[in-house]
C-alpha positions in Angstrom: 0.0 0.0 0.0 1.4 3.4 -0.9 1.8 5.8 2.0 1.9 9.5 1.2 4.9 11.1 2.8 3.2 14.3 3.7 1.0 12.5 6.1 4.0 11.3 8.0 5.5 14.7 8.5 4.7 16.5 11.8 2.4 19.5 11.7 4.2 22.9 12.1 4.5 23.8 15.7 2.3 26.9 15.3 -0.7 24.9 14.2 -1.2 23.3 17.6 -4.1 24.8 19.6 -4.9 24.2 23.3 -7.6 21.5 23.5 -10.1 21.4 26.4 -10.9 18.1 27.9 -14.0 16.5 26.4 -16.0 16.7 29.6 -15.4 20.4 29.8 -16.6 20.9 26.3 -19.8 19.1 27.1 -20.3 21.2 30.2 -20.1 24.3 28.2 -22.6 23.2 25.5 -26.2 24.2 26.4 -28.4 21.1 26.4 -31.2 21.1 23.8 -34.6 20.3 25.4 -37.2 19.1 23.0 -40.8 20.1 23.9 -43.0 17.2 25.0 -46.5 17.4 23.7 -49.1 17.1 26.5 -51.2 14.0 26.6 -54.8 14.1 25.5 -57.6 11.6 25.9 -58.9 9.6 22.9 -62.3 7.9 22.6 -62.2 4.4 21.0 -64.8 1.7 20.3 -63.7 -1.4 22.2 -65.8 -3.6 19.9 -64.0 -2.4 16.8 -60.5 -1.5 18.1 -58.4 -4.7 18.0 -56.1 -3.3 20.6 -58.7 -3.5 23.3 -58.9 -7.3 23.9 -55.1 -7.6 23.8 -54.9 -4.8 26.5 -57.5 -6.5 28.6 -55.8 -9.9 28.4 -52.5 -8.3 29.7 -53.7 -5.9 32.4 -53.6 -7.5 35.9 -56.8 -5.7 37.1 -59.0 -6.5 34.0 -62.0 -8.7 34.6 -64.5 -10.4 32.4 -66.6 -7.2 32.6 -63.9 -5.4 30.5 -63.9 -8.0 27.8 -65.4 -7.3 24.3 -67.5 -10.4 24.7 -69.3 -8.9 27.7 -69.6 -5.6 26.0 -71.0 -7.2 22.9 -73.7 -9.0 24.9 -74.7 -5.7 26.5 -74.8 -4.0 23.1 -76.9 -6.8 21.5 -79.4 -7.1 24.3 -79.9 -3.5 25.5 -78.6 -1.4 22.6 -75.9 0.2 24.7 -73.0 1.7 22.9 -69.6 1.0 24.5 -66.8 3.6 24.6 -63.4 3.6 26.1 -61.2 6.5 27.1 -57.4 6.3 26.8 -54.4 8.5 26.5 -52.7 6.1 24.0 -52.4 7.5 20.5 -54.0 5.9 17.5 -51.8 3.1 16.1 -49.9 2.7 19.4 -50.4 -0.1 21.9 -53.0 0.7 24.6 -51.3 1.6 27.9 -54.5 2.5 29.8 -58.3 2.6 29.4 -61.6 3.3 31.1 -64.6 1.6 29.5 -68.2 2.8 29.7 -71.6 2.2 28.1 -73.8 5.0 26.9 -77.2 4.4 28.4 -79.7 6.4 26.3 -83.0 6.3 28.2 -86.0 8.7 28.0 -87.3 7.1 31.2 -84.2 7.2 33.5 -82.0 9.7 31.8 -78.9 9.7 29.6 -75.9 8.3 31.5 -72.4 7.0 31.1 -72.0 3.9 33.1 -68.9 1.7 33.8 -70.6 -0.8 33.4 -74.3 -1.6 33.3 -75.2 -5.0 34.9 -71.6 -5.5 35.9 -70.6 -6.1 39.5 -67.3 -4.2 39.2 -65.2 -2.5 36.5 -61.8 -1.2 37.5 -60.4 1.9 35.8 -57.4 0.4 34.0 -55.3 3.5 34.5 -52.0 3.3 36.4 -50.6 6.9 36.7 -52.2 10.0 38.2 -51.3 12.0 35.1 -53.3 9.7 32.8 -56.2 9.6 35.2 -56.3 13.4 35.3 -56.2 13.6 31.5 -59.1 11.1 31.1 -61.1 12.7 33.9 -60.9 16.1 32.2 -62.2 14.5 29.0 -65.1 12.8 30.9 -66.0 16.1 32.6 -66.0 17.9 29.3 -68.2 15.3 27.7 -70.6 15.2 30.7 -71.3 18.9 30.1 -71.1 18.8 26.3 -73.3 15.8 25.8 -75.5 16.5 28.9 -75.1 13.2 30.6 -77.2 13.0 33.7 -74.3 11.4 35.5 -71.1 9.4 35.0 -71.0 6.2 37.1 -67.8 4.2 38.0 -67.8 0.8 39.7 -64.2 0.2 40.9 -63.4 -3.0 42.7 -61.2 -1.0 45.1 -62.4 2.4 46.3 -61.3 5.0 43.9 -62.4 8.5 43.3 -61.6 11.0 40.6 -60.9 14.7 41.1 -63.6 16.7 39.4 -65.9 19.7 39.9 -69.0 17.6 39.3 -71.2 16.8 42.3 -70.4 13.4 43.8 -72.5 10.6 45.3 -71.7 7.1 46.4 -73.7 3.8 46.5 -72.3 1.0 48.8 -72.5 -2.7 48.1 -71.0 -5.8 49.7 -68.5 -7.9 47.8 -67.3 -11.5 48.5 -64.2 -13.2 47.1 -62.8 -16.6 47.8 -59.1 -17.2 47.6 -58.5 -20.6 46.0 -54.8 -21.0 47.0 -55.4 -23.3 50.0 -55.8 -27.0 49.3 -59.3 -28.3 48.7 -59.7 -29.9 52.1 -58.8 -26.5 53.8 -61.3 -24.8 51.5 -64.0 -27.2 52.7 -63.0 -26.8 56.4 -63.2 -23.0 56.0 -66.9 -23.3 55.1 -69.5 -22.9 57.9 -69.9 -26.3 59.4 -73.5 -26.1 60.5 -74.9 -24.8 57.2 -72.5 -24.9 54.2 -70.6 -28.1 55.0 -73.8 -30.0 56.0 -75.7 -28.8 53.0 -73.0 -30.1 50.6 -72.9 -33.5 52.4 -76.8 -33.6 52.4 -76.8 -33.0 48.6 -74.5 -35.9 48.1 -76.6 -38.2 50.3 -79.8 -37.2 48.4 -78.2 -38.3 45.2 -78.9 -35.0 43.4 -77.9 -35.1 39.7 -75.5 -32.5 38.4 -75.5 -31.3 34.8 -73.5 -28.6 33.1 -73.3 -27.0 29.6 -74.9 -24.4 27.3 -77.7 -26.4 25.7 -81.2 -25.0 25.1 -82.6 -27.4 27.7 -80.2 -26.3 30.4 -80.9 -22.6 29.6 -84.6 -23.2 29.9 -84.3 -25.0 33.3 -81.9 -22.3 34.5 -84.1 -19.4 33.3 -87.3 -20.9 34.9 -85.5 -21.1 38.3 -84.0 -17.6 37.9 -87.3 -16.0 36.9 -89.2 -17.7 39.8 -86.5 -16.5 42.3 -86.7 -12.9 41.0 -90.5 -13.0 41.1 -90.4 -14.2 44.8 -88.4 -11.1 45.6 -90.8 -8.9 43.6 -88.2 -8.1 40.9 -88.6 -8.6 37.2 -86.3 -11.3 35.7 -83.8 -10.3 33.1 -84.9 -10.9 29.5 -84.1 -14.4 28.3 -82.3 -12.8 25.3 -79.6 -11.5 27.7 -78.6 -15.1 28.5 -78.8 -16.2 24.9 -76.4 -13.4 24.0 -74.1 -14.2 26.9 -73.8 -17.8 25.8 -73.2 -16.8 22.2 -70.6 -14.1 23.0 -68.7 -15.8 25.9 -68.7 -19.4 24.5 -66.8 -22.0 26.4 -66.0 -19.5 29.2 -69.7 -19.7 30.3 -71.3 -22.6 32.0 -74.9 -23.3 33.2 -74.9 -25.7 36.1 -78.2 -27.4 37.2 -79.0 -29.7 40.0 -81.9 -32.2 39.6 -83.9 -34.3 42.0 -85.3 -37.0 39.7 -86.5 -35.2 36.6 -87.1 -31.9 38.4 -84.6 -29.0 38.4 -84.1 -27.7 41.9 -81.2 -25.2 41.6 -79.2 -23.6 38.9 -76.2 -21.1 38.6 -74.4 -19.4 35.8 -70.6 -19.0 36.0 -68.1 -17.3 33.8 -64.3 -18.0 33.7 -61.9 -15.2 32.9 -58.2 -15.5 33.2 -57.5 -16.7 36.8 -61.1 -16.1 38.2 -64.4 -18.0 38.1 -67.3 -15.6 38.5 -70.6 -16.7 40.0 -73.0 -14.3 38.3 -76.6 -15.6 38.4 -78.5 -18.2 40.3 -82.0 -19.4 41.2 -83.6 -22.3 43.1 -87.0 -23.9 43.9 -87.6 -23.1 47.6 -89.5 -26.4 48.0 -86.3 -28.2 47.6 -83.8 -25.9 49.3 -83.3 -28.3 52.2 -81.7 -30.8 49.7 -78.6 -28.5 49.3 -78.9 -28.1 45.5 -77.3 -24.6 45.4 -74.5 -25.7 47.7 -73.8 -28.7 45.5 -73.5 -26.5 42.4 -71.2 -23.9 44.0 -69.0 -26.5 45.7 -68.6 -28.3 42.3 -67.7 -25.1 40.6 -65.2 -24.3 43.4 -63.6 -27.7 43.0 -63.4 -27.3 39.3 -61.8 -23.9 39.6 -59.3 -25.2 42.0 -58.4 -28.2 39.8 -57.8 -25.9 36.9 -55.4 -23.8 38.8 -57.5 -20.6 39.1 -56.8 -18.1 41.8 -60.2 -16.7 42.8 -63.8 -17.5 43.0 -65.9 -14.3 42.6 -69.2 -14.5 44.5 -70.2 -11.0 43.3 -71.9 -8.1 44.9 -74.9 -7.9 47.3 -77.1 -4.9 47.8 -77.3 -3.2 51.2 -80.1 -4.9 53.2 -79.7 -8.3 51.6 -78.5 -9.8 54.9 -79.5 -13.3 54.0 -77.5 -13.3 50.8 -74.5 -11.7 52.5 -74.5 -14.3 55.2 -74.8 -17.1 52.6 -71.7 -15.9 50.8 -69.8 -15.2 53.9 -70.2 -18.8 55.1 -68.1 -20.1 52.2 -65.0 -18.8 53.8 -64.9 -15.7 51.6 -63.3 -12.3 52.3 -65.9 -9.6 52.6 -65.3 -6.1 51.5 -67.2 -3.0 50.3 -67.8 -2.0 46.8 -68.3 1.8 46.5 -69.9 2.9 43.3 -69.3 6.6 42.5 -71.5 8.9 40.5 -70.5 12.3 39.2 -73.5 14.3 37.9 -74.8 17.6 36.7 -77.2 17.6 39.7 -77.0 16.5 43.3 -79.7 13.8 42.8 -78.3 10.9 40.8 -80.5 7.9 41.7 -83.1 6.7 39.2 -86.6 5.4 39.7 -85.9 1.6 39.6 -83.1 1.6 42.1 -83.6 0.2 45.6 -81.5 3.1 46.9 -83.8 5.7 45.2 -85.6 8.0 47.7 -87.9 9.9 45.3 -91.6 9.3 45.0 -91.0 7.9 41.6 -88.8 5.2 43.1 -91.4 4.4 45.7 -94.1 4.1 43.1 -92.0 1.9 40.9 -91.1 -0.5 43.8 -94.8 -0.7 44.8 -96.0 -1.5 41.3 -93.3 -4.2 40.8 -94.1 -5.7 44.2 -97.8 -6.1 43.2 -97.4 -7.5 39.7 -98.3 -11.0 38.9 -95.5 -13.2 37.5 -96.5 -12.8 33.9 -96.6 -9.0 34.1 -93.2 -9.0 35.9 -91.6 -10.9 33.0 -93.1 -8.5 30.6 -91.8 -5.6 32.7 -88.3 -7.1 32.7 -88.3 -7.3 28.9 -89.5 -3.7 28.6 -87.7 -2.0 31.4 -84.2 -3.5 31.8 -82.6 -1.4 29.2 -83.6 1.7 31.2 -82.2 0.2 34.5 -78.5 -0.1 33.4 
């Protein structure tokens, strides 16, 4: 290789300049700070945005009530339009989200609810900054679209900072931790009621069936409707359960206990990630002493345990339902409070079909429902449930 001689000669002495150390040079250079655009909230359709289910599957606090399958069933049955608020930009992976349904009712008012007919629905937002951004968007929409109120149903007590008037509605929540072995789970049940009822059901030879067939749905719905009617409450429309079965698929099971050829108890459970949710149930009071409901729930708990699930969700109970609260507590569950929050344009945020409502309309609605015959109650359920949300 040819080497040019002039490259080997030393530079003339006068060409050398004093050189500052590299670190000193850096210290003297003014850093360039690029402006960071403030975050803004986006509204997305969780039924159409493919990012939503991936986000729900990965977020540790997401439940079945966040899933697009649950939202689709709500939309099909009641006509609710789901919407999610997020600070994640279009085309980017979702980092947070709060999901609601728009309840458009001429009878009970226009509302934004997270979520109708859902026991709980955590805000899937992990930083105060993102929560503040989404809250500002919600408040603006509440005024702009004239929502009567915005309702949030967090699993753990959570409130947003807003200028809107605020009210709360308390419920009781029961959760069973499935980490102990199955024998310990049985021993943790109340001995004089729960344990004995389970053993009684086994002695009676009750038959257990599960699945999603039309026959099982009919037997489940008959028991559910009769139970709701005994409590002077309209049953949910049958189409709601048809849509749940269609949307949730294998995650949903109807479980029915039989004495001979007669159905005596039934429950509906939904599996999502590491949790089995007990959502609906009903029984024939003439056969309650046989322990049919206890057999169904214990079978579901055993199944959840064998599949490695972490929790059995017994759901919410309304204030004043002391018998139901006691029943759930006797399974060895942990009892806590669910606090629903409502942020509205007015101080009064209850509607006429709620048991917590104190207005004359609420009193009249409860009186009429309490005095309807079973046929009228079923008709009322089909007509009114979309307004209850």
